[in-house]
C-alpha positions in Angstrom: 17.6 28.1 -10.0 20.5 26.0 -8.7 23.8 26.5 -7.1 25.5 27.1 -10.4 23.2 29.9 -11.6 24.1 33.5 -11.1 22.4 35.4 -8.3 19.6 37.8 -9.0 20.0 41.6 -9.5 21.5 43.3 -6.5 22.5 40.1 -4.8 26.2 39.3 -4.1 27.7 36.2 -5.7 27.7 33.5 -2.9 31.2 32.6 -4.0 32.4 36.1 -3.0 30.9 36.0 0.4 32.7 34.4 3.3 31.4 30.9 3.9 30.1 30.6 7.4 29.7 26.8 7.6 31.1 23.9 5.7 28.3 21.6 4.8 28.2 17.8 4.3 25.5 15.4 3.2 25.2 11.8 4.3 22.7 10.2 2.0 22.5 11.8 -1.5 18.9 11.0 -2.0 16.4 13.5 -3.3 16.5 15.8 -0.3 20.0 16.2 0.9 21.6 17.7 -2.3 18.8 20.1 -2.7 19.1 21.4 0.9 22.9 21.7 0.5 22.5 23.6 -2.8 20.1 26.0 -1.0 22.6 26.5 1.8 25.3 27.2 -0.8 23.1 30.0 -2.2 23.0 31.4 1.3 26.8 31.5 1.5 27.7 28.2 3.1 30.1 25.8 1.5 29.3 22.2 0.6 32.5 20.2 1.1 31.5 16.5 1.1 28.7 14.1 0.2 28.2 10.4 0.6 26.0 8.2 -1.6 25.9 4.5 -2.5 23.6 4.0 -5.5 24.3 5.0 -9.0 21.4 7.4 -8.8 22.8 9.0 -5.7 26.2 9.5 -7.2 24.7 11.0 -10.4 22.4 13.3 -8.3 25.2 14.5 -6.2 27.3 15.4 -9.3 24.4 17.3 -10.9 23.2 19.2 -7.8 26.6 19.7 -6.1 29.2 19.8 -8.9 32.8 19.6 -7.7 31.9 18.4 -4.2 33.8 15.2 -3.5 32.0 11.9 -2.9 33.4 10.3 0.3 32.4 8.0 3.1 29.9 9.1 5.8 32.8 9.3 8.4 34.8 11.5 6.1 31.7 13.7 5.5 31.6 14.3 9.3 35.4 14.9 9.4 35.1 17.7 6.8 31.8 19.5 7.7 30.6 21.8 10.4 27.0 21.1 9.5 26.0 17.6 8.4 22.7 16.8 6.7 21.6 13.3 7.6 19.2 12.6 4.7 18.7 8.9 4.9 15.4 6.9 5.1 13.6 7.0 8.4 14.3 3.4 9.3 18.0 3.8 8.6 18.5 7.0 10.7 18.8 5.5 14.3 21.4 3.0 13.2 23.3 5.6 11.2 23.5 7.9 14.2 24.6 5.1 16.6 27.2 3.9 14.1 28.7 7.4 13.6 28.9 8.0 17.3 30.4 4.6 18.1 33.2 5.2 15.5 34.0 8.6 17.0 32.9 10.5 13.9 30.8 13.1 15.7 32.7 16.1 16.9 31.7 18.4 19.8 30.0 21.5 18.5 29.1 19.9 15.1 25.6 20.6 13.8 23.8 17.4 12.9 20.6 18.0 11.0 18.2 15.2 10.0 15.2 15.7 7.7 12.9 13.0 8.8 9.3 14.0 9.4 8.8 11.1 11.8 11.5 11.9 14.3 12.3 14.8 16.4 15.7 15.2 18.1 15.5 12.2 20.4 16.8 10.0 17.7 20.0 12.1 17.8 20.6 11.6 21.5 23.7 9.5 21.0 25.2 12.4 19.0 24.2 14.8 21.6 26.0 12.8 24.2 29.1 13.0 22.0 28.9 16.8 21.9 26.9 17.2 18.6 24.2 19.8 18.2 21.0 18.1 17.1 18.4 19.6 14.8 15.3 18.2 13.1 14.4 20.2 10.0 11.7 18.5 7.9 10.8 20.2 4.6 7.0 19.7 4.0 7.5 19.2 0.3 7.9 16.3 -2.2 11.3 16.2 -4.0 12.2 15.3 -7.5 15.9 15.1 -7.1 16.5 17.9 -9.6 17.4 21.6 -9.4 13.7 22.5 -9.4 13.6 21.4 -5.8 15.8 24.4 -4.8 13.3 26.7 -6.3 10.4 25.0 -4.5 12.1 25.5 -1.2 11.2 29.2 -1.4 8.2 29.6 0.9 8.2 25.9 1.9 7.2 25.1 5.5 9.7 23.1 7.6 8.7 21.2 10.7 11.4 22.3 13.2 12.3 20.5 16.4 15.4 21.3 18.4 16.6 21.8 22.0 15.3 25.1 23.1 18.8 26.7 23.1 19.2 25.8 19.5 15.7 26.8 18.3 16.8 30.2 16.9 19.7 28.6 15.0 17.4 25.9 13.6 14.9 28.5 12.4 17.7 30.7 11.0 18.9 27.8 8.8 15.4 27.2 7.5 15.0 30.9 6.6 18.4 30.8 4.9 17.2 28.0 2.7 14.1 30.1 1.8 11.7 28.2 4.0 9.3 29.0 6.7 10.0 27.5 10.1 7.0 25.8 11.9 7.8 24.7 15.4 6.8 21.1 16.2 7.1 19.7 19.7 9.0 16.4 20.0 5.9 14.4 21.2 3.9 15.8 18.2 6.3 14.7 15.5 4.5 11.3 14.7 1.1 13.0 14.4 2.6 15.9 12.3 4.1 13.4 9.9 1.0 11.3 9.7 -1.0 14.4 8.8 1.4 15.2 5.9 1.4 11.6 4.7 -2.4 11.5 4.8 -2.6 14.6 2.6 0.4 14.4 0.2 1.1 10.6 -0.2 -2.6 9.6 -0.6 -3.2 12.5 -2.9 -0.7 11.0 -5.4 -2.5 7.7 -5.2 -5.9 9.3 -5.7 -4.7 11.3 -8.7 -3.0 8.4 -10.3 -6.1 6.2 -10.0 -8.3 9.0 -11.3 -6.1 9.4 -14.4 -6.1 5.6 -15.0 -9.9 5.6 -14.9 -10.2 8.5 -17.2 -8.0 6.8 -19.7 -10.3 3.7 -19.5 -13.2 6.1 -20.2 -11.5 7.3 -23.4 -10.0 10.6 -22.2 -6.9 11.2 -24.2 -5.3 13.8 -21.8 -6.5 13.0 -18.3 -3.7 15.2 -16.8 -5.0 18.2 -18.7 -8.6 17.5 -17.7 -7.7 17.0 -14.0 -5.3 19.9 -13.6 -7.8 22.8 -13.4 -10.3 20.7 -11.4 -7.9 19.5 -8.8 -6.1 22.8 -8.6 -9.5 24.5 -7.8 -10.4 21.8 -5.3 -7.1 22.1 -3.5 -7.4 25.9 -3.4 -11.0 25.7 -2.1 -10.1 23.1 0.5 -7.2 25.1 1.8 -9.3 28.2 2.0 -12.6 26.7 3.3 -11.9 23.3 4.8 -15.0 21.2 5.0 -17.0 24.0 3.5 -15.4 23.2 0.1 -16.9 19.7 0.0 -19.0 19.0 -3.1 -20.0 16.1 -5.3 -22.5 13.3 -4.9 -21.5 12.2 -1.5 -21.8 15.6 0.1 -25.1 16.1 -1.7 -26.4 12.7 -0.5 -26.9 11.5 -4.1 -27.1 7.8 -3.2 -28.0 6.7 -6.8 -25.0 8.2 -8.3 -22.7 6.8 -5.7 -24.2 3.3 -6.3 -23.5 3.7 -10.0 -19.9 4.7 -9.3 -19.4 1.6 -7.1 -21.0 -0.6 -9.8 -18.8 0.8 -12.5 -15.6 0.6 -10.4 -16.3 -3.0 -9.5 -16.6 -3.9 -13.2 -13.7 -1.9 -14.6 -11.2 -1.2 -11.7 -12.1 -3.5 -8.7 -8.8 -2.5 -7.0 -10.2 1.0 -6.5 -13.4 0.1 -4.8 -12.1 -0.2 -1.2 -10.4 3.2 -1.5 -13.5 4.8 -3.0 -15.8 3.5 -0.3 -13.4 4.5 2.5 -13.1 8.0 1.2 -16.8 8.3 0.6 -17.6 7.3 4.1 -15.1 9.8 5.5 -16.5 12.5 3.2 -20.1 11.7 4.3 -19.1 11.9 8.0 -17.5 15.3 7.5 -20.3 16.6 5.3 -22.8 15.5 8.0 -20.8 17.2 10.8 -20.5 20.4 8.7 -24.3 20.5 7.9 -23.8 20.0 4.2 -25.3 16.5 4.0 -28.9 16.4 5.1 -29.6 13.6 7.7 -32.6 12.3 5.7 -30.4 11.7 2.7 -27.5 10.3 4.7 -29.3 7.1 5.5 -29.7 5.9 1.9 -26.2 7.0 1.1 -24.6 5.1 4.0 -26.7 2.1 3.0 -25.2 2.2 -0.5 -21.7 2.4 1.0 -22.4 -0.5 3.4 -23.8 -2.7 0.5 -20.8 -1.7 -1.6 -18.4 -2.9 1.1 -20.3 -6.2 1.2 -19.8 -6.6 -2.6 -23.4 -5.9 -3.5 -24.8 -2.9 -5.4 -28.2 -1.3 -5.0 
């Protein structure tokens, strides 16, 4: 589903509803165009987008057809609601630059999508009369129309001044998301938690697929899909109670064999395997899954593996 598709049965065509806000996007990466397209489905009107790279220009054209590509200052001149969807490290400088050039208008909604920052990063804009919102979708984006579909039910980390909290949550709901309030001081921890789960998961899956290919598996994605899907579902339902495998069982011999094979065939994966195994052992012990009498041999194997020796 994207902004150009017809609405479902019984839903009015967004083009026939009065647009409540004009929407601009500064930074046509993977996130901004998808959020703007979702707001368009809710009856708002994208009017301007800025992007520098060829990929950004192409993405803007595909996700927001007919919306003109202009400078960041011109985006702010045209839009009531501006999505600042640039990389985290670029956000403070962008905000300061827009304020210094007088681009921010009193009453203008400025929304950034960084997980790391709350609204403090938008303080220069607040002093210029802008209305700051931090709306971080807890989802990975592809830069295609499928992202608009995935926003349905997606949680957003929401931080805003208290007087704008209802407006921030309403925007999330209009995009099909679920608002989750995050205090300003908790934003870095919140973002670290998401990165720990989502970013590292991609690394683990990619390494697992590479190892399966080395082992002769022709379709590692097909093999891993059901296994990882079940593991994720069990973990979300049961937390540490879902732990299984040789580490949780205290099977030191199997873990030692793993380390030996990884050292021979994929030495770059050993450090990650050992770190995750130690973390898994600690959680299994604390949860009562790993018997203390088995943990000693297991932890010895992990220590020897870190030293470059195998038992």
